[in-house]
MITI-196685 format. One record per residue (C-alpha): x, y, z. Coordinates in nm, 2 decimals. Example, Ala and Ser with C-alpha at 12.3 -4.5 7.8 and 13.67 -1.06 7.14 Angstrom:
REM residues 2
+--------+--------+--------+
|     px |     py |     pz |
+--------+--------+--------+
|   1.23 |  -0.45 |   0.78 |
|   1.37 |  -0.11 |   0.71 |
+--------+--------+--------+
//
This chain:
REM residues 418
+--------+--------+--------+
|     px |     py |     pz |
+--------+--------+--------+
|   0.00 |   0.00 |   0.00 |
|   0.14 |   0.34 |  -0.10 |
|   0.20 |   0.62 |   0.15 |
|  -0.10 |   0.84 |   0.20 |
|  -0.08 |   1.22 |   0.24 |
|  -0.35 |   1.48 |   0.25 |
|  -0.63 |   1.61 |   0.46 |
|  -0.79 |   1.45 |   0.76 |
|  -1.17 |   1.48 |   0.77 |
|  -1.37 |   1.42 |   1.09 |
|  -1.73 |   1.32 |   1.02 |
|  -2.01 |   1.39 |   1.28 |
|  -2.31 |   1.17 |   1.19 |
|  -2.61 |   1.28 |   1.39 |
|  -2.98 |   1.23 |   1.42 |
|  -3.22 |   1.46 |   1.62 |
|  -2.94 |   1.56 |   1.86 |
|  -2.85 |   1.92 |   1.75 |
|  -2.74 |   2.03 |   2.09 |
|  -2.51 |   1.73 |   2.13 |
|  -2.37 |   1.77 |   1.78 |
|  -2.28 |   2.13 |   1.85 |
|  -2.06 |   2.01 |   2.13 |
|  -1.88 |   1.76 |   1.91 |
|  -1.83 |   2.03 |   1.64 |
|  -1.69 |   2.27 |   1.89 |
|  -1.44 |   2.02 |   2.03 |
|  -1.30 |   1.99 |   1.68 |
|  -1.30 |   2.35 |   1.56 |
|  -1.13 |   2.48 |   1.88 |
|  -0.82 |   2.28 |   1.79 |
|  -0.70 |   2.49 |   1.51 |
|  -0.34 |   2.38 |   1.54 |
|  -0.45 |   2.03 |   1.41 |
|  -0.56 |   2.15 |   1.07 |
|  -0.84 |   1.90 |   1.02 |
|  -1.17 |   1.95 |   0.85 |
|  -1.52 |   1.86 |   0.96 |
|  -1.83 |   1.72 |   0.79 |
|  -2.16 |   1.73 |   0.97 |
|  -2.41 |   1.48 |   0.83 |
|  -2.76 |   1.55 |   0.96 |
|  -2.98 |   1.24 |   0.94 |
|  -3.26 |   1.40 |   1.15 |
|  -3.63 |   1.34 |   1.11 |
|  -3.73 |   1.65 |   1.32 |
|  -3.75 |   1.98 |   1.12 |
|  -3.68 |   2.17 |   1.43 |
|  -3.36 |   1.98 |   1.49 |
|  -3.26 |   2.01 |   1.13 |
|  -3.31 |   2.39 |   1.14 |
|  -3.12 |   2.43 |   1.47 |
|  -2.82 |   2.24 |   1.35 |
|  -2.80 |   2.37 |   1.00 |
|  -2.83 |   2.73 |   1.13 |
|  -2.56 |   2.67 |   1.38 |
|  -2.33 |   2.55 |   1.10 |
|  -2.41 |   2.85 |   0.88 |
|  -2.35 |   3.09 |   1.17 |
|  -2.00 |   2.94 |   1.23 |
|  -1.89 |   3.09 |   0.89 |
|  -1.59 |   2.85 |   0.91 |
|  -1.46 |   2.71 |   0.58 |
|  -1.35 |   2.40 |   0.76 |
|  -1.71 |   2.29 |   0.82 |
|  -1.94 |   2.12 |   0.56 |
|  -2.30 |   2.06 |   0.66 |
|  -2.48 |   1.79 |   0.46 |
|  -2.80 |   1.58 |   0.47 |
|  -2.90 |   1.26 |   0.29 |
|  -3.19 |   1.29 |   0.05 |
|  -3.41 |   1.12 |   0.31 |
|  -3.36 |   1.00 |   0.67 |
|  -3.18 |   0.66 |   0.66 |
|  -3.12 |   0.37 |   0.90 |
|  -2.79 |   0.41 |   1.08 |
|  -2.58 |   0.16 |   0.87 |
|  -2.70 |   0.32 |   0.55 |
|  -2.64 |   0.67 |   0.68 |
|  -2.28 |   0.59 |   0.77 |
|  -2.24 |   0.44 |   0.42 |
|  -2.39 |   0.74 |   0.25 |
|  -2.17 |   0.99 |   0.43 |
|  -1.84 |   0.80 |   0.38 |
|  -1.91 |   0.83 |   0.01 |
|  -1.96 |   1.21 |   0.05 |
|  -1.64 |   1.24 |   0.26 |
|  -1.42 |   1.05 |   0.00 |
|  -1.57 |   1.24 |  -0.30 |
|  -1.31 |   1.51 |  -0.21 |
|  -0.98 |   1.38 |  -0.36 |
|  -0.78 |   1.59 |  -0.11 |
|  -0.91 |   1.38 |   0.18 |
|  -0.66 |   1.11 |   0.28 |
|  -0.80 |   1.00 |   0.62 |
|  -1.15 |   0.99 |   0.76 |
|  -1.27 |   0.93 |   1.12 |
|  -1.62 |   0.95 |   1.27 |
|  -1.70 |   1.14 |   1.59 |
|  -2.04 |   1.06 |   1.73 |
|  -2.26 |   1.34 |   1.85 |
|  -2.22 |   1.20 |   2.20 |
|  -1.84 |   1.24 |   2.20 |
|  -1.60 |   1.53 |   2.22 |
|  -1.23 |   1.54 |   2.15 |
|  -1.01 |   1.64 |   2.45 |
|  -0.80 |   1.95 |   2.42 |
|  -0.48 |   1.88 |   2.22 |
|  -0.61 |   1.54 |   2.10 |
|  -0.63 |   1.62 |   1.73 |
|  -0.27 |   1.75 |   1.73 |
|  -0.17 |   1.42 |   1.89 |
|  -0.36 |   1.23 |   1.64 |
|  -0.22 |   1.42 |   1.34 |
|   0.14 |   1.34 |   1.46 |
|   0.06 |   0.97 |   1.47 |
|  -0.10 |   0.98 |   1.13 |
|   0.21 |   1.15 |   0.99 |
|   0.42 |   0.87 |   1.13 |
|   0.19 |   0.59 |   1.01 |
|   0.00 |   0.72 |   0.71 |
|  -0.11 |   0.38 |   0.57 |
|  -0.24 |   0.23 |   0.90 |
|  -0.58 |   0.23 |   1.08 |
|  -0.52 |   0.42 |   1.40 |
|  -0.74 |   0.38 |   1.70 |
|  -0.75 |   0.55 |   2.04 |
|  -0.93 |   0.53 |   2.37 |
|  -1.20 |   0.74 |   2.55 |
|  -1.30 |   0.83 |   2.90 |
|  -1.67 |   0.80 |   2.99 |
|  -1.91 |   1.03 |   3.17 |
|  -2.18 |   0.81 |   3.32 |
|  -2.47 |   1.06 |   3.32 |
|  -2.79 |   0.86 |   3.31 |
|  -2.83 |   0.90 |   3.68 |
|  -2.74 |   1.16 |   3.95 |
|  -2.48 |   1.22 |   4.07 |
|  -2.28 |   1.20 |   3.75 |
|  -1.97 |   0.98 |   3.76 |
|  -1.65 |   0.98 |   3.55 |
|  -1.48 |   0.66 |   3.44 |
|  -1.11 |   0.72 |   3.34 |
|  -0.93 |   0.45 |   3.15 |
|  -0.58 |   0.33 |   3.24 |
|  -0.33 |   0.45 |   2.98 |
|   0.04 |   0.45 |   2.89 |
|   0.06 |   0.73 |   2.63 |
|   0.25 |   0.50 |   2.40 |
|   0.19 |   0.43 |   2.03 |
|   0.19 |   0.06 |   1.96 |
|   0.11 |  -0.20 |   1.69 |
|  -0.15 |  -0.46 |   1.79 |
|  -0.18 |  -0.78 |   1.59 |
|  -0.53 |  -0.81 |   1.44 |
|  -0.55 |  -1.18 |   1.47 |
|  -0.50 |  -1.15 |   1.84 |
|  -0.79 |  -0.90 |   1.88 |
|  -1.01 |  -1.13 |   1.68 |
|  -0.92 |  -1.43 |   1.90 |
|  -1.00 |  -1.22 |   2.21 |
|  -1.34 |  -1.15 |   2.06 |
|  -1.41 |  -1.52 |   2.03 |
|  -1.36 |  -1.53 |   2.41 |
|  -1.61 |  -1.24 |   2.45 |
|  -1.34 |  -0.99 |   2.53 |
|  -1.35 |  -0.66 |   2.34 |
|  -1.05 |  -0.44 |   2.40 |
|  -1.09 |  -0.06 |   2.36 |
|  -0.83 |  -0.06 |   2.09 |
|  -1.05 |  -0.23 |   1.84 |
|  -1.10 |   0.02 |   1.55 |
|  -1.48 |   0.09 |   1.56 |
|  -1.47 |   0.40 |   1.33 |
|  -1.59 |   0.62 |   1.62 |
|  -1.25 |   0.57 |   1.79 |
|  -1.02 |   0.57 |   1.49 |
|  -0.91 |   0.72 |   1.17 |
|  -0.85 |   0.52 |   0.85 |
|  -0.67 |   0.59 |   0.52 |
|  -0.87 |   0.63 |   0.20 |
|  -0.70 |   0.32 |   0.05 |
|  -0.85 |   0.09 |   0.32 |
|  -1.20 |   0.22 |   0.27 |
|  -1.16 |   0.17 |  -0.11 |
|  -1.04 |  -0.19 |  -0.05 |
|  -1.33 |  -0.27 |   0.18 |
|  -1.58 |  -0.13 |  -0.07 |
|  -1.42 |  -0.32 |  -0.35 |
|  -1.43 |  -0.65 |  -0.16 |
|  -1.77 |  -0.63 |   0.01 |
|  -1.96 |  -0.38 |  -0.20 |
|  -1.98 |  -0.13 |   0.09 |
|  -1.79 |  -0.01 |   0.40 |
|  -2.07 |  -0.04 |   0.65 |
|  -2.36 |  -0.29 |   0.67 |
|  -2.54 |  -0.54 |   0.90 |
|  -2.68 |  -0.44 |   1.24 |
|  -2.39 |  -0.25 |   1.40 |
|  -2.18 |  -0.06 |   1.15 |
|  -1.91 |   0.02 |   1.40 |
|  -1.83 |  -0.34 |   1.48 |
|  -1.89 |  -0.46 |   1.12 |
|  -1.62 |  -0.21 |   1.01 |
|  -1.39 |  -0.32 |   1.30 |
|  -1.40 |  -0.69 |   1.20 |
|  -1.36 |  -0.62 |   0.83 |
|  -1.05 |  -0.41 |   0.91 |
|  -0.91 |  -0.67 |   1.14 |
|  -0.97 |  -0.94 |   0.88 |
|  -0.79 |  -0.74 |   0.62 |
|  -0.50 |  -0.57 |   0.81 |
|  -0.23 |  -0.76 |   0.98 |
|  -0.18 |  -0.49 |   1.24 |
|  -0.35 |  -0.17 |   1.36 |
|  -0.18 |   0.12 |   1.53 |
|  -0.31 |   0.21 |   1.88 |
|  -0.26 |   0.54 |   2.07 |
|  -0.29 |   0.42 |   2.42 |
|  -0.46 |   0.73 |   2.56 |
|  -0.81 |   0.87 |   2.59 |
|  -0.84 |   1.13 |   2.32 |
|  -1.22 |   1.14 |   2.36 |
|  -1.48 |   1.19 |   2.63 |
|  -1.80 |   0.98 |   2.58 |
|  -2.12 |   1.11 |   2.74 |
|  -2.50 |   1.15 |   2.70 |
|  -2.53 |   0.78 |   2.76 |
|  -2.91 |   0.82 |   2.82 |
|  -2.92 |   0.91 |   2.44 |
|  -2.71 |   0.61 |   2.34 |
|  -2.87 |   0.32 |   2.15 |
|  -2.60 |   0.07 |   2.28 |
|  -2.61 |   0.18 |   2.64 |
|  -2.99 |   0.19 |   2.64 |
|  -2.99 |  -0.17 |   2.52 |
|  -2.72 |  -0.26 |   2.78 |
|  -2.95 |  -0.13 |   3.06 |
|  -3.26 |  -0.30 |   2.92 |
|  -3.43 |   0.04 |   2.87 |
|  -3.62 |   0.12 |   2.56 |
|  -3.55 |   0.49 |   2.52 |
|  -3.69 |   0.71 |   2.24 |
|  -3.36 |   0.70 |   2.06 |
|  -3.33 |   0.32 |   2.09 |
|  -3.69 |   0.27 |   1.97 |
|  -3.62 |   0.50 |   1.67 |
|  -3.30 |   0.30 |   1.59 |
|  -3.48 |  -0.03 |   1.60 |
|  -3.78 |   0.09 |   1.40 |
|  -3.56 |   0.21 |   1.12 |
|  -3.36 |  -0.11 |   1.07 |
|  -3.45 |  -0.27 |   0.74 |
|  -3.53 |  -0.62 |   0.89 |
|  -3.57 |  -0.52 |   1.25 |
|  -3.31 |  -0.56 |   1.51 |
|  -3.22 |  -0.93 |   1.50 |
|  -2.90 |  -1.12 |   1.56 |
|  -2.95 |  -1.43 |   1.34 |
|  -2.60 |  -1.56 |   1.38 |
|  -2.60 |  -1.59 |   1.76 |
|  -2.69 |  -1.89 |   1.99 |
|  -2.94 |  -1.65 |   2.16 |
|  -3.05 |  -1.42 |   1.88 |
|  -3.34 |  -1.27 |   2.07 |
|  -3.12 |  -1.15 |   2.37 |
|  -3.01 |  -0.80 |   2.30 |
|  -2.69 |  -0.72 |   2.48 |
|  -2.37 |  -0.54 |   2.38 |
|  -2.16 |  -0.86 |   2.34 |
|  -2.44 |  -1.04 |   2.15 |
|  -2.45 |  -0.75 |   1.90 |
|  -2.07 |  -0.74 |   1.87 |
|  -2.04 |  -1.11 |   1.81 |
|  -2.32 |  -1.11 |   1.56 |
|  -2.09 |  -0.88 |   1.35 |
|  -1.80 |  -1.12 |   1.43 |
|  -1.98 |  -1.40 |   1.26 |
|  -2.12 |  -1.19 |   0.98 |
|  -1.76 |  -1.09 |   0.88 |
|  -1.63 |  -1.44 |   0.94 |
|  -1.88 |  -1.57 |   0.69 |
|  -1.83 |  -1.31 |   0.42 |
|  -1.45 |  -1.28 |   0.45 |
|  -1.37 |  -1.65 |   0.46 |
|  -1.08 |  -1.55 |   0.68 |
|  -0.90 |  -1.82 |   0.89 |
|  -0.84 |  -1.55 |   1.16 |
|  -1.18 |  -1.62 |   1.32 |
|  -1.17 |  -1.91 |   1.57 |
|  -1.49 |  -2.08 |   1.70 |
|  -1.68 |  -1.91 |   1.98 |
|  -1.58 |  -1.99 |   2.33 |
|  -1.93 |  -2.07 |   2.45 |
|  -1.84 |  -2.08 |   2.82 |
|  -1.69 |  -1.73 |   2.81 |
|  -1.98 |  -1.62 |   2.59 |
|  -2.26 |  -1.72 |   2.83 |
|  -2.07 |  -1.59 |   3.13 |
|  -2.05 |  -1.25 |   2.95 |
|  -2.42 |  -1.26 |   2.87 |
|  -2.51 |  -1.34 |   3.23 |
|  -2.30 |  -1.05 |   3.36 |
|  -2.46 |  -0.81 |   3.11 |
|  -2.81 |  -0.92 |   3.21 |
|  -2.74 |  -0.84 |   3.57 |
|  -2.69 |  -0.47 |   3.47 |
|  -3.04 |  -0.45 |   3.32 |
|  -3.23 |  -0.17 |   3.50 |
|  -3.58 |  -0.28 |   3.40 |
|  -3.68 |  -0.56 |   3.64 |
|  -3.91 |  -0.73 |   3.38 |
|  -3.65 |  -0.72 |   3.11 |
|  -3.39 |  -0.86 |   3.35 |
|  -3.61 |  -1.15 |   3.46 |
|  -3.71 |  -1.23 |   3.10 |
|  -3.34 |  -1.23 |   2.99 |
|  -3.24 |  -1.45 |   3.29 |
|  -3.51 |  -1.69 |   3.21 |
|  -3.40 |  -1.71 |   2.85 |
|  -3.04 |  -1.77 |   2.96 |
|  -3.15 |  -2.04 |   3.20 |
|  -3.33 |  -2.22 |   2.92 |
|  -3.04 |  -2.22 |   2.67 |
|  -2.72 |  -2.20 |   2.87 |
|  -2.50 |  -2.51 |   2.90 |
|  -2.42 |  -2.64 |   3.24 |
|  -2.15 |  -2.44 |   3.40 |
|  -1.97 |  -2.49 |   3.72 |
|  -1.99 |  -2.21 |   3.97 |
|  -1.66 |  -2.10 |   4.12 |
|  -1.60 |  -1.90 |   4.43 |
|  -1.42 |  -1.57 |   4.42 |
|  -1.09 |  -1.73 |   4.54 |
|  -0.99 |  -1.41 |   4.71 |
|  -0.84 |  -1.41 |   5.05 |
|  -1.00 |  -1.21 |   5.33 |
|  -0.70 |  -0.98 |   5.36 |
|  -0.73 |  -0.89 |   5.00 |
|  -1.10 |  -0.82 |   5.03 |
|  -1.03 |  -0.59 |   5.33 |
|  -0.76 |  -0.40 |   5.12 |
|  -1.01 |  -0.36 |   4.83 |
|  -1.28 |  -0.24 |   5.07 |
|  -1.04 |   0.02 |   5.22 |
|  -0.94 |   0.14 |   4.87 |
|  -1.30 |   0.17 |   4.77 |
|  -1.40 |   0.37 |   5.08 |
|  -1.10 |   0.61 |   5.04 |
|  -1.20 |   0.69 |   4.69 |
|  -1.57 |   0.74 |   4.74 |
|  -1.79 |   1.06 |   4.71 |
|  -1.72 |   1.17 |   5.07 |
|  -1.35 |   1.19 |   5.01 |
|  -1.37 |   1.42 |   4.70 |
|  -1.31 |   1.75 |   4.89 |
|  -1.00 |   1.60 |   5.05 |
|  -0.86 |   1.48 |   4.72 |
|  -0.93 |   1.82 |   4.55 |
|  -0.76 |   2.00 |   4.83 |
|  -0.45 |   1.77 |   4.79 |
|  -0.46 |   1.83 |   4.42 |
|  -0.46 |   2.21 |   4.46 |
|  -0.22 |   2.24 |   4.75 |
|   0.03 |   1.96 |   4.69 |
|  -0.03 |   1.87 |   4.32 |
|  -0.12 |   1.52 |   4.42 |
|  -0.34 |   1.36 |   4.15 |
|  -0.67 |   1.21 |   4.27 |
|  -0.69 |   0.83 |   4.21 |
|  -0.81 |   0.73 |   3.86 |
|  -1.04 |   0.46 |   3.98 |
|  -1.23 |   0.70 |   4.21 |
|  -1.61 |   0.73 |   4.22 |
|  -1.65 |   1.10 |   4.28 |
|  -1.99 |   1.24 |   4.20 |
|  -2.05 |   1.55 |   3.99 |
|  -2.35 |   1.77 |   3.97 |
|  -2.32 |   1.86 |   3.60 |
|  -2.16 |   1.72 |   3.29 |
|  -1.94 |   2.02 |   3.25 |
|  -1.79 |   1.96 |   3.60 |
|  -1.71 |   1.60 |   3.49 |
|  -1.56 |   1.73 |   3.16 |
|  -1.34 |   1.98 |   3.35 |
|  -1.22 |   1.72 |   3.59 |
|  -1.13 |   1.48 |   3.31 |
|  -0.92 |   1.75 |   3.14 |
|  -0.75 |   1.87 |   3.47 |
|  -0.70 |   1.54 |   3.65 |
|  -0.63 |   1.25 |   3.41 |
|  -0.57 |   0.91 |   3.55 |
|  -0.21 |   0.85 |   3.65 |
|  -0.01 |   0.72 |   3.36 |
|   0.08 |   0.35 |   3.36 |
|   0.43 |   0.23 |   3.30 |
|   0.36 |  -0.08 |   3.09 |
|   0.09 |  -0.28 |   2.91 |
|   0.06 |  -0.56 |   3.17 |
|  -0.29 |  -0.44 |   3.23 |
|  -0.40 |  -0.53 |   2.88 |
|  -0.50 |  -0.88 |   2.74 |
|  -0.30 |  -0.83 |   2.42 |
|   0.07 |  -0.80 |   2.32 |
|   0.20 |  -0.47 |   2.18 |
|   0.49 |  -0.36 |   1.96 |
|   0.63 |  -0.01 |   2.03 |
|   0.62 |   0.21 |   1.72 |
|   0.74 |   0.55 |   1.62 |
|   0.52 |   0.84 |   1.70 |
|   0.56 |   0.79 |   2.08 |
|   0.79 |   1.08 |   2.13 |
|   0.50 |   1.32 |   2.18 |
|   0.48 |   1.42 |   2.55 |
|   0.12 |   1.49 |   2.65 |
|   0.06 |   1.81 |   2.84 |
|  -0.15 |   1.59 |   3.07 |
|   0.14 |   1.37 |   3.19 |
+--------+--------+--------+
//
């Protein structure tokens, strides 16, 4: 594959979320030093939302921004496919990444990303995100462990992890990655499209992993993910049928079904991801895809069902699992009492009541608060500010990850957050 040089384009696909889309747009445009362009693709059905977002884009008067709309509202996979064609119609665009309307780039993230693109212009490049859990009050922030390194990750290893129902953050899901034009062209040439099936993000991920021997991973949270109460995936994970989720399902061509899974009627995150796993395994005929580890699969499903917030949905799902799940032996925790005591003490010293103390230590002694804390925030903006000012302490190695990594060039950048 030849070296790719040109413009990086960030696409914001959105639907009836003008206020959220404006935050995503702002997070890109404020980073002028990165020299990236932005395409806002409005798939809204509400005229009020369309007018609000289109007017916002006009008022920006920024030549870096293109506002576009499909001829008619489309289901999510078809919308993603439509807009990637619009993005690549410009021959000056060499790399494209998607930024959902429920994500924002952290300050300095795009400059960081551009430096890695320059070092690895022909590779798919993925990165991590922190998460603001805002479907309840108080709001919580989950900050991911990170090393700040740029590494190569073997694609076959990531696929093998998926077969064990393990889905690392580095998997390139389009919304956490940028991809060279040539790879999009190859996918379309081979499969007839870039995105299809039920979940376009994971369909894209497994197609990339089937094709590419290695991906490049920036082991750092360049994004903040929030507005989980508006998320299709997180609504499904909680067993809650929100307005956005209901709209998503209603607009799927053949409904929201998972025909390739042992339990096709059980809608959980891992069931959706693995449906795309088998979809790509069938169409690619790649020998990278091992058989499903059914023990790990059912254990993952059981854990996800326990998180359902709707009691009726939870009981129905647990009943379904009980009917289909193979016999599994139950194991104790295996933890010693001293270890449990230590964990309890750690948890209590990082709880909501300790937040004032940690903030005082951060201000007076520059001691970073713990990254696995559970501080509560009154507003999303407070959580955003905390994520920018107090990132989780940088890890020294990759021992915390289930995959092996090869250090690559592009790691010389020293984040202002270290």
